[in-house]
Every structure is written in structure tokens, then in C-alpha cells.
C-alpha positions in Angstrom: -5.6 -20.8 13.7 -5.0 -17.9 11.3 -4.8 -14.5 12.9 -6.8 -11.8 11.2 -4.7 -8.7 11.5 -7.5 -6.4 10.2 -10.1 -7.4 12.8 -10.1 -4.2 14.8 -13.2 -2.0 14.7 -11.8 0.6 12.3 -10.5 -1.9 9.8 -13.7 -3.9 10.0 -15.9 -0.8 9.4 -13.7 0.2 6.4 -14.0 -3.3 4.9 -17.8 -3.2 5.4 -17.8 0.3 3.7 -16.0 -1.2 0.7 -18.6 -4.0 0.6 -21.4 -1.4 0.6 -19.7 0.7 -2.1 -19.4 -2.4 -4.3 -23.1 -3.2 -3.9 -24.0 0.5 -4.5 -21.9 0.4 -7.7 -23.9 -2.5 -9.0 -27.2 -0.8 -8.0 -26.2 2.4 -9.8 -25.0 0.6 -12.9 -28.3 -1.4 -13.0 -30.2 1.9 -12.6 -28.3 3.5 -15.5 -28.8 0.4 -17.7 -32.5 0.5 -17.1 -33.0 4.3 -17.5 -35.4 3.7 -20.5 -37.1 0.6 -19.2 -40.8 1.3 -18.6 -42.0 0.7 -15.1 -38.4 0.2 -13.7 -37.9 1.5 -10.1 -34.4 2.5 -9.1 -32.4 0.6 -6.5 -30.3 2.1 -3.8 -28.2 0.8 -0.9 -28.9 1.5 2.8 -25.8 1.2 4.9 -24.3 4.4 6.3 -27.1 5.1 8.9 -26.7 1.7 10.4 -22.9 1.9 10.4 -23.2 5.3 12.1 -25.5 3.9 14.8 -23.1 1.1 15.5 -20.1 3.4 15.7 -22.0 5.7 18.0 -22.8 2.8 20.3 -26.6 3.0 19.6 -27.0 -0.5 18.4 -27.2 -2.0 21.8 -24.5 -4.6 20.9 -20.8 -4.9 21.1 -19.3 -2.9 18.2 -17.3 -5.9 16.9 -20.3 -8.2 17.0 -22.6 -5.6 15.4 -20.0 -4.9 12.6 -19.7 -8.6 11.9 -23.5 -8.8 11.4 -23.8 -5.6 9.4 -24.6 -6.0 5.8 -25.5 -3.4 3.2 -29.0 -3.7 2.0 -30.3 -3.1 -1.6 -33.7 -1.5 -1.6 -36.2 -0.3 -4.2 -37.1 3.4 -4.4 -40.8 3.6 -4.4 -40.9 7.3 -3.3 -39.2 9.2 -6.1 -41.4 10.7 -8.7 -41.8 8.6 -11.8 -42.1 9.6 -15.4 -45.2 8.8 -17.5 -43.8 5.4 -18.3 -43.5 4.5 -14.5 -39.7 4.7 -14.5 -38.2 6.8 -11.7 -34.5 6.8 -12.7 -33.0 10.3 -12.9 -29.9 9.8 -15.1 -28.2 13.0 -13.9 -28.6 12.0 -10.2 -27.3 8.5 -11.0 -24.2 9.8 -12.8 -23.5 12.1 -9.8 -24.0 9.1 -7.4 -21.7 7.0 -9.5 -18.9 9.6 -9.3 -19.5 10.1 -5.5 -19.5 6.3 -4.9 -16.3 5.8 -6.9 -14.5 8.5 -4.9 -15.7 7.0 -1.6 -14.6 3.5 -2.7 -11.1 4.8 -3.7 -10.7 6.8 -0.5 -11.8 3.9 1.7 -9.5 1.5 -0.1 -6.6 3.9 0.3 -7.2 4.3 4.0 -7.5 0.5 4.5 -4.3 -0.1 2.5 -2.4 2.6 4.6 -3.5 0.9 7.8 -2.1 -2.4 6.5 1.2 -0.8 5.5 1.5 0.8 9.0 0.8 -2.6 10.6 3.3 -4.4 8.3 5.9 -1.7 9.1 5.3 -2.0 12.8 5.7 -5.8 12.7 8.9 -5.6 10.6 10.3 -2.9 12.9 10.8 -0.3 10.1 
């Protein structure tokens, strides 16, 4: 049986955050690609509120179990104001979200990598 060294709650939440960021990247890219498509409704990813509830113990389940079941969800934005053609993509907001998501992904990956390096160092006794 293989031992998963990154199965602690923190590492699992970081890995799930990377998954959410990757899905968000695809949603934002799709929104940008469809900025001129009549009737297109922008997509967004819901994740952080559910993660926060799990980490605060509000989910009613064991954190590990809740994290294993947690998946980012892609939703369609039906609330934002639309232009005359029915499209509700705001290119400036999407570009800002793209930059923010990219920074979040890089920061999360860096933290997860640092945790792995510390673990490897502890195992090797360095």
C-alpha cells in the first residue's frame, strides 16, 4: 500500500485550491474567448466559501473526509448585467481575475512545494 505523504489537512486543502485555480483558469479563458459571442453568459468557479466552511469546522463532517469530497464547481453567472446582445462578460474584470488567479495558483503551488521539501528534508535528516 502506497503511503500518501501529502494527505494532511493543510496539504489536501492546498491541492484542492490548485484544482480550483486550474478550473477557474479554464472558465476565465473561456469567458475571454467568448467576449463577443452574442448571448454568452460568463462562467465562474465556486470553491473558497465551501473550503472556508470546512476549515472552520462548519461542514458537520470530519475535515479530511469533507476535503476529500470537496470539488470546485463551475457555475453560470445569470446575475451580472448584460449588454444589448445578451453577453455579460466584462473583459476588464476577466483580465483582472486572470491575473489574480494566476498569482493565487503560483503562491499555492510554491507553498505546497515548500511543504514537500520540508518533509523530504525531515525524512532524510538534513
